C-alpha positions in Angstrom: 22.0 -4.6 -23.8 21.6 -1.6 -21.6 21.8 -1.5 -17.8 18.6 -0.1 -16.3 17.9 0.8 -12.7 14.2 1.2 -11.8 13.4 3.1 -8.6 10.4 1.7 -6.9 8.4 -1.5 -7.3 4.9 0.0 -8.0 2.7 -1.3 -10.8 3.9 1.2 -13.4 7.6 0.6 -12.5 7.1 -3.2 -12.7 5.3 -3.0 -16.0 8.2 -1.0 -17.4 10.7 -3.5 -15.9 9.1 -6.5 -17.4 8.8 -5.0 -20.8 12.4 -3.8 -20.8 13.7 -7.2 -19.6 11.9 -8.9 -22.5 13.6 -6.4 -24.9 16.9 -7.8 -23.7 18.0 -5.2 -21.1 19.5 -5.9 -17.7 17.0 -4.5 -15.2 17.4 -4.1 -11.5 14.6 -2.7 -9.3 15.6 -0.8 -6.1 12.6 -0.6 -3.7 12.9 1.3 -0.4 10.3 -0.9 1.2 10.3 -4.7 1.9 7.8 -5.6 -0.7 6.4 -4.8 -4.2 3.2 -3.4 -5.4 3.3 0.3 -4.3 -0.3 1.3 -3.6 -1.6 -2.3 -3.9 -1.0 -3.1 -0.2 -2.5 -5.7 2.0 -3.5 -5.8 5.7 -4.1 -9.1 7.5 -5.4 -9.9 10.9 -7.2 -12.8 12.6 -7.7 -14.6 9.2 -9.1 -11.5 7.5 -7.3 -9.9 4.6 -8.0 -6.5 3.0 -6.7 -4.5 0.1 -5.4 -1.1 1.4 -5.3 0.5 -2.1 -7.6 0.1 -5.1 -10.1 -2.7 -4.7 -11.3 -3.2 -8.3 -9.6 -3.4 -11.7 -10.9 -1.2 -14.5 -9.8 -1.6 -18.1 -8.0 -5.0 -17.6 -6.9 -4.9 -21.2 -3.9 -2.9 -20.1 -2.6 -5.7 -17.9 -3.6 -8.4 -20.4 -1.3 -6.6 -22.9 1.6 -6.6 -20.4 1.3 -10.4 -19.9 0.9 -11.1 -23.6 4.0 -9.1 -24.4 6.2 -10.5 -21.7 5.5 -14.2 -21.7 3.5 -17.2 -22.8 1.0 -17.2 -19.9 -1.8 -14.7 -20.4 -3.1 -12.7 -17.4 -6.1 -15.0 -16.8 -3.7 -17.9 -16.3 -1.9 -16.0 -13.6 -4.8 -14.4 -11.7 -8.5 -15.2 -11.6 -10.6 -12.2 -12.8 -14.3 -11.9 -12.2 -16.5 -9.3 -13.8 -18.4 -7.6 -11.0 -22.2 -7.8 -11.3 -23.8 -5.4 -10.7 -21.0 -3.0 -11.2 -22.2 -0.8 -8.4 -25.1 0.0 -6.2 -25.8 3.7 -5.6 -27.5 4.9 -2.4 -28.4 8.5 -2.9 -29.0 11.2 -0.2 -32.8 11.0 -0.5 -32.7 7.2 0.0 -33.1 6.2 -3.6 -31.2 3.0 -4.5 -30.2 1.7 -7.9 -28.0 -1.1 -9.1 -26.2 -0.4 -12.3 -25.1 -3.4 -14.4 -21.5 -3.9 -15.6 -20.6 -2.7 -19.1 -24.2 -2.5 -20.3 -25.3 0.9 -21.6 -28.9 -0.3 -22.2 -29.1 -1.9 -18.8 -27.9 1.2 -17.1 -30.5 3.3 -18.9 -33.2 0.9 -17.8 -32.0 0.9 -14.2 -31.9 4.7 -14.0 -35.4 5.0 -15.5 -36.7 2.5 -12.9 -35.1 4.2 -9.9 -35.0 7.9 -10.9 -38.0 8.2 -13.2 -38.7 8.0 -17.0 -36.3 10.1 -19.0 -33.4 9.7 -16.6 -31.9 6.9 -18.7 -32.2 8.8 -21.9 -30.5 11.9 -20.4 -27.6 9.7 -19.2 -27.4 7.9 -22.5 -27.2 11.2 -24.4 -24.4 12.3 -22.1 -22.6 9.0 -22.6 -22.8 9.4 -26.4 -20.9 12.7 -26.0 -18.5 11.1 -23.6 -17.8 8.5 -26.3 -16.8 11.3 -28.7 -14.6 12.7 -26.0 -12.9 9.3 -25.6 -12.4 9.0 -29.4 -10.8 12.4 -29.6 -8.6 12.2 -26.5 -7.7 8.5 -26.1 -4.6 8.3 -28.2 -2.8 11.6 -27.4 -3.9 11.4 -23.8 -3.3 7.7 -23.0 -1.4 5.9 -25.7 1.3 8.4 -26.8 4.1 10.1 -25.0 3.4 13.7 -24.0 5.1 15.5 -26.8 6.6 18.9 -27.0 3.4 20.4 -28.3 1.5 19.2 -25.2 -0.3 22.6 -25.1 -2.6 21.3 -27.8 -4.1 18.9 -25.2 -4.7 21.8 -22.9 -6.1 24.2 -25.4 -8.8 22.0 -27.0 -11.8 20.8 -25.0 -12.7 17.4 -26.5 -16.1 17.2 -24.9 -18.9 18.3 -27.3 -20.9 20.2 -24.9 -24.5 21.0 -25.7 -24.9 24.7 -26.6 -27.9 26.3 -24.7 -29.4 29.3 -26.5 -30.6 32.1 -24.3 -32.6 35.2 -25.2 -30.7 38.4 -24.8 -27.8 36.6 -23.1 -24.7 34.8 -24.2 -25.1 31.2 -25.2 -24.0 28.8 -22.5 -22.4 25.4 -22.6 -20.8 23.1 -19.9 -17.1 23.6 -19.3 -16.8 21.6 -16.1 -18.2 18.3 -14.9 -20.5 20.1 -12.5 -21.9 22.2 -15.3 -22.6 19.0 -17.3 -24.8 17.9 -14.5 -26.6 21.2 -14.2 -27.1 21.9 -18.0 -27.2 18.4 -19.6 -28.6 16.1 -16.9 -31.6 18.2 -16.0 -30.2 19.1 -12.6 -31.5 15.9 -11.1 -29.4 15.8 -7.8 -29.2 12.0 -8.1 -27.9 12.0 -11.7 -25.6 14.9 -10.7 -24.3 12.9 -7.7 -23.7 9.8 -10.0 -21.7 11.9 -12.4 -19.7 13.8 -9.9 -18.8 10.7 -8.0 -16.4 9.7 -10.9 -14.4 12.9 -10.2 -14.6 12.8 -6.4 -13.4 9.2 -6.3 -10.2 10.4 -8.0 -9.8 13.3 -5.7 -11.0 15.9 -8.2 -13.4 18.7 -7.5 -16.2 18.4 -10.1 -16.7 22.2 -9.9 -13.3 22.8 -11.4 -12.7 19.5 -13.3 -13.0 20.0 -17.0 -15.8 18.5 -19.0 -13.3 16.2 -20.6 -13.5 14.1 -17.4 -16.6 12.6 -19.1 -14.1 9.9 -20.2 -14.0 8.6 -16.6 -17.6 7.3 -16.5 -17.3 6.3 -20.1 -14.3 4.0 -19.4 -16.0 2.3 -16.5 -19.4 1.8 -18.0 -18.1 0.7 -21.4 -15.2 -1.5 -20.4 -16.4 -2.7 -17.0 -14.8 -3.3 -13.7 -13.3 -6.6 -12.5 -12.4 -8.2 -9.2 -9.3 -10.3 -8.6 -9.6 -13.5 -6.7 -7.5 -13.2 -3.5 -7.6 -9.4 -3.7 -5.8 -6.9 -5.8 -2.6 -7.8 -4.1 -2.7 -11.0 -6.2 -2.4 -8.9 -9.4 0.7 -7.2 -7.9 2.2 -10.6 -7.1 1.5 -11.9 -10.6 3.3 -9.0 -12.2 6.2 -9.3 -9.7 6.5 -13.0 -10.6 6.4 -12.2 -14.3 9.3 -9.7 -13.7 11.3 -12.4 -11.8 10.6 -14.9 -14.6 12.1 -12.4 -17.1 15.2 -12.1 -14.9 14.5 -8.7 -13.4 16.5 -8.3 -10.2 14.7 -6.9 -7.2 16.6 -5.3 -4.2 14.3 -4.5 -1.3 15.2 -2.2 1.6 17.2 -0.2 -0.9 16.3 3.4 -0.6 17.7 5.6 -3.4 19.2 8.8 -2.1 20.6 10.3 -5.3 20.4 9.9 -9.0 24.0 10.1 -10.4 24.7 12.3 -13.3 27.7 11.9 -15.6 28.5 13.7 -18.8 25.2 15.4 -18.7 23.0 12.3 -18.4 21.7 9.9 -15.8 24.3 7.3 -15.0 23.0 5.4 -12.0 21.9 5.8 -8.5 23.3 6.0 -5.0 21.7 4.0 -2.2 21.2 4.9 1.5 23.8 2.3 2.5 26.5 4.1 0.5 26.6 1.7 -2.4 26.0 2.7 -6.0 24.4 1.1 -9.1 25.7 2.2 -12.5 23.2 2.4 -15.3 22.7 3.5 -18.8 19.1 4.5 -18.0 17.2 5.3 -14.8 13.5 4.8 -14.5 11.9 6.5 -11.5 8.6 5.2 -10.2 8.3 7.7 -7.4 6.2 10.8 -6.6 7.3 13.9 -8.6 8.3 15.8 -5.5 10.6 12.9 -4.5 12.1 12.7 -7.9 12.9 16.5 -7.7 14.9 15.7 -4.6 16.8 12.8 -6.0 17.9 14.3 -9.3 21.0 16.5 -9.2 20.0 20.1 -9.1 16.3 19.1 -9.4 14.6 18.0 -12.5 11.9 20.3 -13.9 9.1 17.8 -14.3 6.6 20.5 -15.1 8.3 21.2 -18.4 5.5 19.4 -20.2 2.6 20.8 -18.3 1.3 21.7 -14.9 0.8 19.1 -12.2 -2.7 19.3 -10.8 -2.4 20.2 -7.1 1.2 19.2 -6.6 0.6 20.4 -3.1 -3.0 19.8 -1.9 -3.9 16.7 -4.0 -6.3 14.7 -1.9 -5.6 11.3 -0.3 -7.8 8.4 0.8 -9.1 7.3 4.2 -9.8 3.6 4.5 -11.6 1.8 7.2 -11.2 -2.0 7.3 -14.1 -3.9 9.0 -14.1 -7.4 10.3 -17.7 -8.6 10.6 -19.4 -11.7 12.1 -21.9 -13.4 9.9 -21.4 -14.5 6.3 -21.8 -12.2 3.3 -25.3 -12.3 2.0 -25.5 -13.7 -1.5 -27.5 -10.7 -2.7 -24.9 -8.1 -1.5 -23.3 -6.1 -4.3 -19.5 -6.1 -4.4 -19.5 -2.3 -4.5 -21.9 0.3 -3.0 -21.5 4.0 -3.1 -23.3 5.8 -0.3 -23.6 9.4 -1.3 -23.0 12.4 0.9 -26.0 13.8 2.7 -24.9 17.3 1.5 -22.7 17.2 -1.6 -22.1 20.9 -1.7 -20.9 20.9 1.9 -18.8 17.9 1.3 -17.0 19.6 -1.6 -16.5 22.8 0.3 -15.1 20.9 3.2 -12.8 18.8 1.1 -11.5 21.4 -1.3 -11.8 24.5 0.8 -9.1 26.6 2.5 -9.3 24.5 5.6 -9.6 20.9 4.2 -11.4 18.3 6.3 -14.1 15.6 6.2 -17.8 16.3 6.0 -19.9 14.7 8.7 -21.3 12.2 6.2 -19.1 12.1 3.1 -19.5 9.9 0.1 -18.2 6.5 1.0 -17.4 3.5 -1.2 -18.2 0.2 0.4 -16.5 -3.0 -0.9 -17.9 -6.4 0.0 -15.9 -8.9 -2.0 -17.3 -12.4 -2.4 -13.9 -14.0 -1.9 -13.4 -16.9 0.6 -9.6 -16.2 0.5 -10.2 -12.9 2.4 -12.0 -14.2 5.4 -11.3 -16.9 8.1 -14.4 -18.9 7.1 -17.9 -18.4 5.6 -19.3 -17.2 8.9 -17.4 -13.9 8.6 -17.2 -11.0 6.1 -14.4 -8.5 5.3 -15.7 -5.0 4.3 -13.7 -2.0 3.2 -14.8 1.6 3.4 -13.0 4.3 1.4 -13.5 8.1 1.2 -11.6 10.8 -0.5 -9.8 12.8 2.2 -7.4 15.7 2.4 -3.7 14.9 2.3 -2.0 15.2 5.7 -5.4 14.7 7.4 -5.1 13.4 11.0 -8.2 11.3 11.5 -9.8 11.3 14.9 -11.5 8.1 16.3 -14.9 10.0 16.2 -14.5 10.7 12.5 -13.9 7.0 11.8 -16.9 6.1 13.9 -19.1 8.5 12.0 -17.9 7.0 8.7 -18.9 3.5 9.9 -22.4 4.9 10.9 -22.8 6.5 7.5 -21.8 3.2 5.8 -24.7 1.3 7.4 -26.9 2.5 4.5 -24.8 0.2 2.4 -24.4 -2.6 4.9 -27.6 -2.9 7.0 -26.9 -4.1 10.5 -23.2 -3.2 10.3 -22.8 -2.1 13.9 -24.3 -5.3 15.3 -21.9 -7.4 13.3 -18.7 -5.4 13.9 -15.9 -7.4 15.5 -13.1 -4.8 15.1 -12.0 -2.2 12.6 -8.7 -0.8 11.4 -8.2 2.7 10.1 -5.7 3.5 7.3 -5.0 7.2 7.2 -3.3 9.5 4.6 -0.1 9.0 6.7 -0.3 5.3 6.0 -0.7 6.1 2.2 2.4 8.3 2.5 4.4 5.5 4.2 3.4 3.0 1.5 3.9 5.2 -1.6 6.3 8.0 -0.6 3.8 10.7 -1.7 3.6 14.0 0.2 0.9 13.7 2.8 -0.4 10.5 1.2 -1.6 12.4 -1.9 -3.1 10.1 -4.6 -2.6 11.2 -8.2 -5.6 11.5 -10.5 -5.8 10.4 -14.1 -4.6 13.0 -16.7 -7.4 15.0 -18.4 -7.4 17.2 -21.5 -8.4 20.9 -21.7 -8.2 23.4 -18.8 -5.0 24.9 -20.2 -3.1 21.7 -19.4 -3.6 22.0 -15.7 -4.8 18.4 -15.4 -1.9 16.9 -17.3 1.0 15.2 -15.6 4.7 15.5 -16.2 6.1 13.8 -19.3 7.8 10.4 -19.0 10.9 12.0 -20.3 12.7 14.6 -18.2 15.3 17.3 -18.8 18.0 15.0 -17.7 18.8 12.6 -20.6 18.6 9.0 -19.6 16.1 9.7 -16.8 12.5 8.7 -17.2 9.4 9.0 -14.9 6.9 6.2 -14.6 3.8 5.6 -12.6 0.8 7.6 -11.4 2.7 10.9 -10.9 3.8 11.0 -14.6 1.9 10.9 -17.9 -0.8 9.7 -18.2 -1.6 9.9 -14.5 -3.0 8.0 -11.6 -5.1 4.8 -11.5 -4.1 1.2 -12.2 -4.8 1.3 -15.9 -2.9 4.5 -16.3 0.1 3.2 -14.3 0.3 0.3 -16.7 0.1 2.6 -19.7 3.0 4.7 -18.3 5.1 1.6 -18.0 4.4 0.8 -21.7 5.3 4.3 -22.8 8.6 4.4 -20.8 9.6 1.0 -22.2 8.9 2.2 -25.7 10.8 5.4 -25.3 13.9 3.5 -24.1 13.7 0.6 -26.6 12.8 2.7 -29.6 14.2 6.1 -28.7 12.7 9.5 -28.9 11.0 8.7 -32.1 8.6 6.3 -30.3 5.0 7.4 -31.0 3.1 4.9 -28.9 1.5 1.5 -29.5 0.0 1.0 -32.9 
């Protein structure tokens, strides 16, 4: 039985802790804050409750696996999951509206044909077939295996089978980025392009530079679906925390780690801000990579297995929480994406030399049908989220413009508004410890490895990295995957090759 200290109580860290405890190890989690969950925060006021991080759960199989492997009660006995239907409503810049069904390729094609014109569904379906090939080629090395020493293979090979366009007297052309897929393979329809690019933008990625392998992002959502958690996503964090406690994981809150102790050339424990120390045979760090660089003696070169996309400059999120009078209409979709009035201007503003918010950026509107989040059925809790630059200082005027833009997704919003609360990148930084509130994106293949994340192993033996800032990157499913990988590397050793 090994002594293991886990730094942080985020979802990846708690996944690793639960799995390691079941394997017979003695696990203690040191969390600098006063609660668990990391990015899965919660804000409450006047009987309203809001998720301050992700609001939907994609690929729930990741957490089903955690609960199956760590106890008798499956995930659905610990939280109530509801498949969202429709999966999303898109409101495009020209006013076109379409509802896309959840996990139905045929239904999505029919919806696109109806809203965007005949042939739109076929073009999207052909793209999704190529995205499926990308998923089949990249899934195991990118998501289910540790990042091995030959990680360069993931960077060198583009798994997306782009269509080759023959051109007279000129070099053949094929898509290398997500934006080029939209231009070359989706007919350049600005609405289909906006639909495609949204999957990158929602993760803080610039579709103009994001490799074509990002086709796996829409494939994952539209194939495996998206789910809501009754009581909000915070209920998922609570269920995982309770599973850890049931497996005798010890949690110490208000315990900021100031240094990772090294002894005889390997990690041997941690020192806390109050001067106490915790000895360990292994240390698992669920913190941002920049924070881990500061904690490890002499710094740990976490980039040894690949480049970190935008270690400085990775975007954050801006969230506006709205308390509304009047009940939620039964016809209201759970999620609406109101697209930017000018996508090019939005990207230039967000990813340019002087990052900022466009006047009317792409906003995701969440309207959960959940009585546990409102004081009664005569009120509604709505969340607005936009991708925003890290370190952004949000002015009241910018928040007001965002509310105005969101009225396309919530008609009559202004007349129903009781109050609103703004959660800025600074709030994200406070909750997660990331620089400027940066939010990590999922790992992607190709592009020379520039969109990979640091390996779960580090150059200091006995020290492992877990969570969104390590392989396989950001997002709730990926955090759970990283926890499984770290647990496997500790339990089975360096010969571990991922789940079978």
